[in-house]
C-alpha positions in Angstrom: 11.0 -23.2 25.8 10.0 -21.2 29.1 9.9 -22.8 32.2 6.9 -21.0 33.5 3.4 -20.5 31.8 4.8 -17.1 30.3 7.9 -16.2 28.2 10.1 -13.6 29.3 10.6 -11.1 26.6 12.9 -8.3 26.2 12.2 -5.2 24.0 14.9 -2.7 23.8 13.6 0.7 22.6 10.5 -0.4 24.0 9.2 3.3 25.2 9.6 4.4 21.6 6.8 4.6 18.9 6.7 1.2 17.6 8.4 -0.5 20.5 5.4 0.6 22.9 2.9 -0.7 20.8 4.8 -3.7 20.7 5.1 -3.9 24.5 1.3 -3.4 24.6 0.6 -6.3 22.4 3.2 -8.6 24.1 1.8 -8.3 27.6 -1.1 -10.0 26.7 0.7 -13.4 26.6 4.1 -12.6 28.0 6.2 -11.0 30.7 7.8 -7.8 29.1 11.2 -6.3 29.9 11.1 -2.7 28.4 14.6 -1.2 28.1 14.9 2.5 26.8 17.3 5.3 27.6 14.6 8.1 26.4 17.0 9.3 23.9 14.2 9.7 21.3 11.4 8.2 23.0 9.0 9.2 26.2 7.8 7.7 29.4 4.3 8.8 28.7 4.4 6.1 25.8 4.3 3.3 28.4 2.5 5.0 31.5 -0.5 2.8 31.2 1.9 -0.3 31.3 4.0 0.6 34.2 1.6 -0.9 36.8 0.8 -4.1 34.8 2.2 -7.0 36.9 4.0 -8.5 33.9 5.6 -5.5 32.7 9.0 -4.2 33.8 10.7 -0.7 32.7 14.6 -0.5 33.2 16.2 2.8 31.9 19.4 1.7 30.2 21.3 2.6 27.2 22.2 -0.5 25.2 25.6 1.1 24.3 26.8 0.9 28.0 27.8 -2.5 29.9 24.6 -3.9 31.7 23.8 -7.2 33.5 20.0 -7.7 32.9 20.1 -10.0 35.9 21.5 -7.3 38.4 18.2 -5.1 38.0 16.4 -5.6 41.2 13.1 -5.1 39.0 14.0 -8.4 37.5 13.7 -10.3 40.6 10.0 -11.3 40.0 10.6 -12.3 36.5 13.1 -14.9 37.9 15.6 -14.1 35.0 18.5 -16.2 36.8 16.3 -19.0 36.5 14.2 -19.1 33.4 16.4 -16.5 31.3 14.8 -14.7 28.4 13.0 -16.2 25.7 13.0 -13.6 23.0 14.5 -10.4 22.3 13.2 -7.4 19.8 15.9 -5.0 19.0 14.2 -1.5 18.3 17.0 0.6 20.0 18.3 3.4 18.0 17.6 7.2 18.0 15.1 8.3 15.0 14.9 12.1 14.7 14.0 14.1 11.6 14.8 17.4 12.8 17.4 16.5 15.6 19.3 14.0 13.6 22.5 15.9 14.0 22.1 15.8 17.8 22.1 12.2 17.8 24.9 11.2 15.1 27.0 9.5 17.7 24.3 7.6 19.7 23.1 6.6 16.4 26.6 5.2 15.3 26.9 3.5 18.8 23.5 1.8 18.7 24.1 0.5 15.4 27.6 -0.9 16.5 28.3 -1.4 20.3 24.9 -1.5 21.2 23.9 -4.0 18.7 26.8 -6.3 19.8 25.6 -5.9 23.5 22.1 -7.3 22.4 23.5 -9.9 20.5 25.7 -11.0 23.3 22.6 -11.0 25.5 20.8 -13.2 23.0 23.7 -15.6 22.9 24.0 -15.8 26.7 20.4 -16.9 27.1 20.1 -18.5 23.6 17.0 -16.3 23.0 15.3 -15.8 19.8 15.7 -12.4 18.4 14.3 -10.1 16.0 16.4 -6.9 14.9 14.3 -3.7 13.5 16.3 -2.7 10.4 15.2 -0.2 8.0 14.2 0.5 4.4 17.3 3.1 4.3 19.5 -0.1 3.9 18.3 -0.1 0.0 19.3 3.5 -0.4 17.3 6.4 -2.0 14.4 5.8 -4.3 15.7 6.2 -7.8 13.6 7.1 -11.0 14.8 3.8 -12.3 14.4 1.6 -9.0 11.1 2.3 -7.1 10.2 -1.2 -5.5 12.8 -3.0 -3.4 13.0 -6.9 -2.5 15.2 -8.5 0.0 17.6 -9.6 -2.7 18.2 -6.1 -3.7 21.8 -5.1 -2.2 20.9 -1.2 -2.5 23.4 1.8 -2.8 24.1 3.9 0.3 26.8 6.7 0.5 28.6 5.8 3.9 30.4 9.0 4.0 27.6 11.4 4.2 26.2 12.7 7.4 23.2 10.1 7.2 26.0 7.4 6.9 25.9 6.6 11.0 22.1 5.6 10.2 21.9 4.3 6.6 25.4 2.3 6.6 24.9 1.6 10.5 21.8 -0.2 9.8 23.5 -2.2 7.1 26.4 -3.2 9.6 23.9 -3.9 12.2 22.3 -6.5 9.8 25.8 -7.9 9.0 26.4 -8.4 12.7 23.0 -10.1 13.2 23.9 -12.6 10.4 27.3 -13.2 11.4 26.1 -14.0 14.9 23.5 -16.3 13.4 25.9 -18.3 11.4 28.8 -18.5 14.0 27.0 -18.9 17.3 23.6 -20.6 15.8 21.3 -17.8 17.0 17.6 -17.7 15.7 18.1 -14.2 14.5 16.0 -12.4 12.2 16.0 -9.1 10.6 12.8 -6.9 9.8 13.4 -4.2 7.3 10.8 -1.6 8.4 9.3 0.9 6.0 7.6 4.5 6.9 5.2 3.7 9.8 2.5 6.2 11.3 0.2 5.9 14.2 -0.5 6.9 17.8 2.5 7.9 20.1 4.5 8.8 17.0 7.4 11.4 17.9 5.9 14.9 17.5 7.3 18.4 16.3 10.1 16.4 14.9 9.6 16.5 11.2 7.6 13.3 11.1 5.0 14.8 9.1 1.9 12.9 9.5 1.9 13.4 13.4 2.6 16.8 13.0 0.0 17.3 10.2 -2.5 16.2 12.6 -1.8 18.2 15.4 -1.3 21.4 13.3 -4.4 20.7 11.5 -6.3 20.6 15.0 -4.7 23.8 15.9 -5.3 25.7 12.6 -1.9 26.0 11.8 -0.1 25.3 8.4 0.6 21.7 7.4 4.4 21.7 6.4 5.4 19.2 3.7 9.5 19.1 3.7 9.9 18.8 0.0 7.5 19.5 -2.8 4.2 18.8 -4.0 5.6 15.4 -5.7 6.9 14.0 -2.2 5.7 10.4 -2.1 6.0 7.6 0.1 4.6 4.2 1.7 2.9 4.4 5.0 2.2 1.5 7.1 -0.2 1.7 10.3 1.9 0.7 13.6 -0.4 -2.0 14.4 0.3 -4.0 11.1 4.1 -3.6 11.8 3.7 -5.1 15.2 1.9 -7.9 13.8 4.7 -8.5 11.3 7.3 -8.4 14.0 5.6 -10.7 16.0 4.9 -13.4 12.9 8.4 -13.0 12.2 9.5 -13.8 15.7 7.3 -16.8 15.6 8.6 -18.1 12.1 11.2 -20.8 11.4 14.9 -19.9 11.6 16.9 -18.8 8.5 14.1 -17.2 6.8 16.2 -14.1 5.8 15.6 -10.4 5.9 11.7 -9.5 5.6 10.2 -6.4 4.3 7.5 -5.0 6.4 5.5 -1.9 5.1 2.9 -0.8 2.6 3.5 -1.3 -0.9 1.1 1.8 -1.8 2.9 4.8 -3.0 1.2 7.9 -1.6 1.8 11.7 -2.1 2.0 13.4 1.1 0.0 16.3 -0.3 -3.1 13.9 -0.7 -2.3 12.6 3.1 -2.3 16.0 4.3 -5.6 16.9 2.5 -7.1 13.9 3.9 -6.3 14.9 7.6 -7.5 18.6 6.8 -11.0 17.1 5.8 -10.9 14.5 9.0 -10.4 17.5 11.5 -12.5 19.9 9.6 -9.6 22.2 9.7 -9.1 25.7 7.8 -5.2 24.9 7.5 -3.3 25.4 4.4 -0.4 23.2 3.1 2.9 24.8 2.7 6.2 23.6 1.5 9.5 23.7 3.1 13.1 22.6 2.5 13.9 18.9 2.6 15.4 17.6 5.8 18.2 15.2 5.8 16.4 12.4 7.5 13.1 13.0 5.7 13.6 12.0 2.1 11.9 9.7 -0.6 12.5 6.2 -0.2 11.5 3.2 -2.1 8.5 0.9 -1.7 8.5 -2.6 -0.4 8.0 -5.6 -2.4 6.4 -7.8 0.5 5.9 -11.0 -1.5 8.2 -12.7 1.1 6.2 -11.5 4.1 2.9 -12.9 2.2 4.6 -16.2 1.6 6.5 -16.9 4.5 4.7 -15.1 7.4 1.2 -14.9 6.0 1.5 -11.2 6.7 0.1 -8.1 4.7 -1.1 -4.6 5.9 -4.4 -4.7 6.7 -5.4 -1.3 8.1 -6.6 1.0 5.5 -5.2 4.4 5.2 -8.2 6.1 6.2 -8.8 4.1 9.2 -5.3 4.3 10.6 -5.4 8.1 9.9 -8.7 8.4 11.9 -7.3 6.0 14.7 -4.5 8.7 15.1 -6.5 11.7 14.7 -8.8 10.4 17.6 -5.7 9.8 19.7 -4.3 12.9 18.9 -7.8 14.9 19.9 -8.3 12.6 23.0 -4.5 13.3 24.2 -4.0 16.7 23.0 -3.2 18.2 26.5 -0.6 15.6 27.3 1.0 15.9 23.9 1.0 19.7 24.2 2.7 19.2 27.5 5.5 17.0 25.7 6.1 19.7 23.1 8.6 21.7 25.1 10.6 18.4 25.8 10.6 17.7 21.8 11.8 21.0 20.8 
């Protein structure tokens, strides 16, 4: 239990898409330490939090040696005295178009970086939620569309994607081993495809690019064919799931977080064109290595153990994302050069 009236919570990868939304939610009740190296994130995601008295940002790679207490920014959180109560680990590069550029960083984040975070949790006896991914189940197969947490999946660890797909599996093994050997309250969230404001632009993420291209009257590019389908969960729902998982009893096992609804991307693109009043057309391009059809989540365990289901309808989530993009278009445009 925290000694003071507020917990100290560390969010690694906190300046990323999901991480920044998590920090925004946590700041309402906790003191938040956001740690990020900006490999595939952006300071603009947390700009509005930097002046908050209960928020501290530290630029740091989890793969390098670091002592959280040594940063002068930590003084006001009294880390040496109070410690850290909770850690959310979301630090891992994600880039559909720039995947090759980050392969070594991805390998390190899922191994050395994961160990550093787990050692930190052990030092402070902090509760930990690790953000894993639906990729641990392997690709969607004709005979296997929906995955539950007991499915072992099948991943080719020697493909160029292995550093991410097999890396996420190894990171889960590390979390479970530390839980068993060191008695950590460490939990695993398997996150399925997520969308919403602050998603990385111009990087093949499709939904975010659909919106800004529709606003600009450009072609909406689907990296695949007209049958490309996926689940899409709004970022606010994922954040709620992560926080519910943190608050859950220990030893709940991995938990799927995502939408169980299968959506054709061509239908999502059409909705965005309609919402923006755009005259854009939909075109198809060669599939990206990191943007492939994945399975759907069985979320029965999340419903039963966490009382969690996605609440935001696709239309409402898309509208919120469209509104954000239109409001911040000049800022997003300024970031385009950094992302390409």
